[in-house]
N, C-alpha and C positions, 0 to 999 in steps of 0.2 A: 666505438660501442664496446663494452666489455661484457661478455656473457659468462655467467657463472651458474653451475649446477651446485647450489649451496650445500645440499646433504652429501654430495660426492666430494666436494673440495675442502670441507672443513670437518674432518674426522677428529674425534676425541677433543672437541673444543669446549672449554668451560663457558658458562653463560657470560662471564666477564669478557673474554676475548671475543665471544660471538657478538655481543652487543657493540663492542668498540669497533670491530671490523665493519659491521653493517652501517654504523654511524659515519665511519670514514668513507665508505663507498657511496653512501647516499645521505648527505647530512640532513636533508629535509624529510627523510622517511620516518624518523624517530620521534613520534608525537609531534609531528611538524604542523606548524599553523599555515593555513592557506594564505595565498597572496591576497591581501585585504585592502580595500579602500573604505574609509569611513565616511559614509554619506548620509548619516542620520544622528539626531541627538539620541543619547542614551541615559537612562536613569533606573532607579531601583525597579526590579520586576521584568526589565526587558531581556529578551533572549535572542540569541542568534550567533552566527559564525563571527560577526564583527565584535561581539562581546568576547568571545574566546580570544581573538586576536588582540584585543585591548588588554586583557588580563596577562597574556604571554608577554606583550610589549612591556608592560609595567614590571613584570617580575625580571625580565632581562635587563631593564634599565636601573634596577636596584630598588624599585618601589614594590617590594614583595607583598603579595596579598596574605599569605600564611606560610608558616614554616613547614607545615605538613598537612596532609589531607587535601580536600577540594579546594582549589584556588592556589595551592603551593606550585613552585616550578615543576612543570612536567605533568601536573594534575589540574590544569585550567579547566574551567567549565564555560558553558555557553549561556550562564545566567548571570545578569548584573545584580549583585546583592550587596550587603553591607561591607564585605571585604573589598570588593571593587571600588565601592565609593570611597572608603577610607584611604586606600593606596593612591586613588586618582586625586584626592584632596591634597595628599602629601606632595605629589607631583606639582600641582597647581601652585601650592604655596611656595615651592622652591623655584618656580618659573614665573612668579609674579601674575599668575592668572587669578583675577578677583571676580566674584568672591571664590575663595577655595572651598567649595561646597561639596565637591565630588560629582557634580553635574557635568556630563560629557556633552558640551555644546559647541557652537562654531568657533569660539575663541580657543578652546582647549584643543579642538581638532586641528586648527591652523597652527598652533604651537608645536604640536606633535609632528605634523607634516613638515614643518620647518627643520625640526631637529633630525628627522629621518633623512631629509635632503642634505643637510651637512655631514651627516655621518657617512652617506654613500654606501659602497658596497665592501667596506673594509673588513667585515666579518665573514665574507664568503671565502670558501676554500678555493685556491687557484685551480685552473682547469688542468694545469700541467703537473699537479702534485703526484709525486711517484707514491703509489699505494704500497705499503710494506706488506710482506707475507704475513698472514695470520698466525700468531704464536699458538702452540699447542698448550694443553692443560698444564704441562710441567715447566713451561717457560717462566722466567723470572718476573716479579712484579715490576721491575725497572722497565722491561720491554713494554708492559701494558701502560705504565706512566708515560712513556715516550709516545706511545700512539695516542693517548688522551691529550698530550700536550699539543698535538697537531690539530685539535678540533677548536672551533670557536667557543668562547666562554659558555654560551647558551647550550650548545651541543655537549660540552663537557658535563655541565650540570645535569642535563637530561640522562646522559649514559651512566653517570656515577649514581644518580638517584634510582634508576632501574637496577643497577648492579647491587646496590645496598639493599634494595627492597626484596629482590629475590635471593640475594645472598643470606639475608636474615632468616629465610625459610629453609635454608639448606638445599635449595633447588639447583642441581647442575645439569646442564645438557650435555649428554654423552653421545658416542656414536650409536650405542644401543637404543637409547631413548629417542634419537632422531630419525631412526629408520621408519620409512613409510611403507604401508602395504601396497601402495601404487607406485607409478614411476616417479623418479626424482623431478624436482621441479627446476625448471630453467628460470632464472631470474635476472633480469636486466637491472643490476644494482647501481648502474651509472646514472640512471635517471630516477628522479623522485616519483613517489607514488602520487597519482592523481589526487589533488585535494580540492576539487570542485566542491560546491555546496552539497550536492547529493551524496557524494562519497564521504564528505566530511561528517555528515550527519551519522552515517553508519560507523565511521571510525570512532566517533564520540561514544556510540553505543558500545562498541568493543571495549573502549577504555573503561568505561563505567562498569560493564560486566566483569572485566578483569580484576578491577579493584574490589567489587563485591566477592569475587571468588578468592582473592588474596586474604580478605578479612575472614571469610568463612574457614579457610585453610588454617589460619592462625588459631581461630577458636577451636577448631578440631584438634590441632596439635596440643593445645592447653588441656583440652579433656583427656586426650590419649596420655599425657604426661601425668595426670592425676591417677590414672590407672584404677578406677573404682568399679569398672564393669567386670563381668565374667570373662573367663579366658577365651570362650567362644566369641563373645561380643568384641573383645579387644582384638582378636585375629582379624575379624571382619572390619573392624575400624581401621586398622593399619593397612589392610589391602585397599580399602576405599581411599585412604589418605594418600597412598602412593599413586593410585589412579588419578586423584585430583591433581597431584603435582605434575604427572605426565601430561595431563590435558591442558594444564595452564601453560606448560612450556611449549606445546604443539600450538596452543592458540597464539602465543607470542610470535612464534615462527611465521604463522600464517599471516598475522597482522603486519609484521615487518615486510613480508614479501608481497603485500598488497591484496590478499584475499580477505576482505573484511567480513564477508558472510560466513566463510568457514571458521574464521577466527571467533566470530560471536557464538557459533555453535559449540565450539570447543571450550570456550570460556564458560558457557552455560553448563556444559558436561562437568567441568572443573568444580563449579559451584555445587552442582547437584551431588557429586561424589564426596565433596567435602562435607556437605551437609549430612550425607549418610554416615560418614566417619564420625562426625560430631555426635549424632544421635546414637550410633551403636556404642560409642564410648561413654554414654550416660548423659549427653547434653540435651537440652530442651530447646527447640527452635521456637521463634516467635510465634508460629502458627500453633504449635502444641501448647505453649504457655497460655496464649489467649483463649484457646478452646477449652482447656482445663479450668481456667478462671470463670469463663462463661458458665460452665456447668456448676462450679461452686456458687456463683451468684444466683443461678436459677434454684438451687436447693436452699439457699439462705432466704430468698425471697419467699418461697413456699412455707418454709418453717415460720418466718415472720408473720405471714398471714394467719397461720394456724394459732400462733401464740397470741395475736391481737385479737382474734375471734374469741379465744378463750377469755380474755380480759374484758371483752364486751359482754360476754355472758355472765361474768362475775360483777357486772355493774359499772364497769369503767367507761370513761368517755373516750371514744376511739376515732372520732371524726377526723381529726387533724392527722392522726396516725395513718389512717387509710389513704388519705391524700397523699401522704409521703410514699406510701407503697405504690400508689398509682404512678407517681413520678418515677420511681425506681424502675417499674416495669417498662416505661417508655424509653428511659435511658439504656436499659438492657437490650431493647430492640434496636437502638442505634449502634450499640457496641457490636451487635451481631451483623448489622449491615456493614459497619466498618471492617469487620473481620472478613466478610465476603469480598470486600474490595482490596483485602490485604493491606489495609492501612492499620498497622499494628499499634502505632503510637496513639492514633485516634481511638482505637478500640480500648487501649488500656485507660486513657482519659475517661471514657464514658463508664468503664467498670469501676474505676475510683468513685465516680459520682454515684453509681448504683450502691456502693457500699456505704457511702456517706448518708444517702437517703434511707436506707434500711435502718442505720443507727438513729437517724432522726425520727424515724417511725416509732421505734421503741421509746425514745425519750418523750414523744408526743402523747403517749398513752397516759391517761389520767385515771388512777384507781379510785374506788369509792372512798378509801381512807384518805387518800391525797386530796380528793374534792372536798371532803369535810374539813380537812386541816385549812385548805385554801379559803373556804367559806368563813371559817372562824377568823382567820387573819383579815379578810376583807371586812367583816363585821367590826373588828377591833379598830381597824384603820378609820372606819366611819365614826365610831365613837370618839376616837382621838381627835379627829378634824373638828367635830362638833364642839368638843371640850375646848379646843384651842380657840375656836371662833368666840366662844363665850368669854374666855379669859381675856381675849383682845378687846371685846366690848367693854368689859369691867375696867380694864386698864385705861381705856379712852375715857371712862366716866370719872377717873381719878381714884379708883379703889386700889387697895394694897393687893397685889397679885404675886408677891414673891413665893409664898407657899404653893400656890397654884402652879406656877412656873416649874417648880421643883418636881411636882407629880407628873406634869406633862413631859418632862425630860425623861423621867423613869418610864413612862408609858412608851415614849419613842424608842428607848433602849430595848424594851421587851418586844416591841414589834420587829425590830432588827433581828433579835434572837430568833423569833418566830420564823422569819424569812429564811435565815440560815439553816434552821432545822428542817424546814420544808424542802430546801435544796438538797440536803443530806438524806432525805427519806425518812427523818425522824418525825413521823406525822403526829404521834402522841405528844411529843415534847413541843411541836409546833403549836398544837391546840392549847396546851398549858400556858405557853408563853402569851398566846393571844388573849386568853382569859385574864392573865395578869395585867396585860396592857389595857384592857377594858376597865379593870378595877382601879388602876392608877388614874385613868382618864376621869372616872367618876369622882375620885378623891379630889382631883384638880377643881372640878366644878364645885364640890362641897366645901372647899377652902376659901371660896369667894365671899 
């Protein structure tokens, strides 16, 4: 058994060599999947450690769920979704499992178990592997590549992905940033971190929180780069940004050394500091955005009620409009409930619906002028239909109705013009066109 005091024995180590070293010493500790047995069928919506194992196995075998984000190598999840189904369907098709529907049933389980048995343990690092010394920050890339080449393909992919992820943020672990206020941590890196179901759940929580923190750190960096805030705010933003980076690196250290609870706390701190940096630099969080929009919709709804009450006082028909406003109010309450549950996407959807309902309320107001125009058009349509009926009867009796048909056609054209004018809000024109249509309908009857 090899005992290491990691913070004492790895001074001035970059994140790259730090991750490679830990991966060499404990290949199963870096986002490792637990030892799994597949003892149930899996389909869309199922969750559990076995789903995580299936995703990781598919990614390792070349049936990649996604190139980046949730489901990609190193970022497997415990939920069976569309990506898992599609990757599994590709595996089934290549291995003559029918139907290749992406359903994880007994036939597919048996096929995978047979393949795993044939593969054996060829990907495991030998027990007598001589572990090289960890290179320092100034060592050449060729030494790092040599270390990576000693890993299994799956471990290489995991280490490289983490290195690229943190490297893209410019985060480097130095001796200064790795110092602890407490005693150094003795870590048995020759043994893998316990990956039982209870621990696995907490590790998944850490991974998810770390990914959230990374996303927020990136957003904070983008806002800081824009440099739109005041000097005082930018100073605060940069300080919070550095704290977020430090917290994230400490979270990674605790995660890799097996303290999932401490890692989760640190990852949460990283997210909070990054969010503070983001807002200090002028960014708006989901919560701020939704709350601001809720206030706007409350004001818009109140103004709409006042406007529609005024229209009613002026003689407008507002029953339908008031119904729309009632719907808007109910939708706004649902948006507020979603915001309380921190379901920002659902809150936004409800707020969009509130805005549409308010617009529909305004459209549903029928002013006195519009009502008069609509009444004139309705009367003209009645005259036109009566005239057309008389013309049809005359035609059935053998009368000459050519002239009458011509006037009916002109009446129909004028009615179409009246409808268009009504839609455009030209109520006087609409009534004039309706009067013309009535006249043409009367002329059609007169020509019989």
